N, C-alpha and C positions, 0 to 999 in steps of 0.2 A: 415744679418744685415739690420735694418730698416733705412729708409731715416730719416734724422734729421731736426729739425728746430732750428736755433740758435736765441735766443732772444738777441738782441742788448743791450749792456751795454754802459755807458758813456766811450767815447774814442775808441770804435770799429769803423772799416771802413771794407769795402769789403776786402782790402788787408790783414789786421790783422786777420780777420775771415778766410780767404783762407789759410793763412799760418798755422793757428791753426789746420785746418782740412786736410792739405796737398794738396790743389789744387792751381792752378793759379787764380788770381782774376778775370780774364775774364770768366773762366769756371763757377764761381758762379754767377757773376753779369749778364751774358747773358743766364743763364738758364731760360727756359720759365716759370718755376714756380716762378721765382722772377720778372716777367714782371711788376706786379702790383706795387712792391716796386720800381722798376726801374723807372716807370713813375711817381710815387709820388716824389721821391728824385732827380732824373736826375743825381746827381753826387755820385759816389760810395764812395767818401771820406766824404759825409755828410749824416750820418745815425742818427736817433734819438733814445734814450733809449726806448726799448719796441718794436721797429721794429722787425719783424720776417724775418729771411733769410733761405730759403730753401737749405739744403746741401744734395746732392745726394750721394748714396753709391759709394765707390771707385771701380773702375773696374780693375780687376787683368788682367795683360798682360803677356803672357808667349812667349818665343822665344825658338824654338828648334834649336840646332846647333850640329855639330859633335864635339865630344870631342877631337879629335886628330888635330883639326885645331885651329888657332888663330881667334878670333872674336873681333870686335871693336863695342862698344855700345855707343851711344851719349845720355847724359843726357840732358833734355831741360830746366832744371831750379831747383829752391829750392825744390819743393815737389818731394822727391826722395825716393826710397827704391829698393835696389838691393839684391836679394837673389839668390845665385848659389847653385845648388843641384848637 
């Protein structure tokens, strides 16, 4: 999957963009490829139509566990996807 660039539309903010792509807002706002935008706008809630926000690829995380034991996993927030095989 290729990295994406999100072109800001009226009403977008970093939080709404992050939710759309399944990230935490700080993950996108603090990405080094968004540093120029961050410098220009200062506030992640104030973006202008036409601004471009870099969206990195999602990273897959896997956990190996013994199937005969009980395991507890903690979800950190809204961007979630849990697949059990």
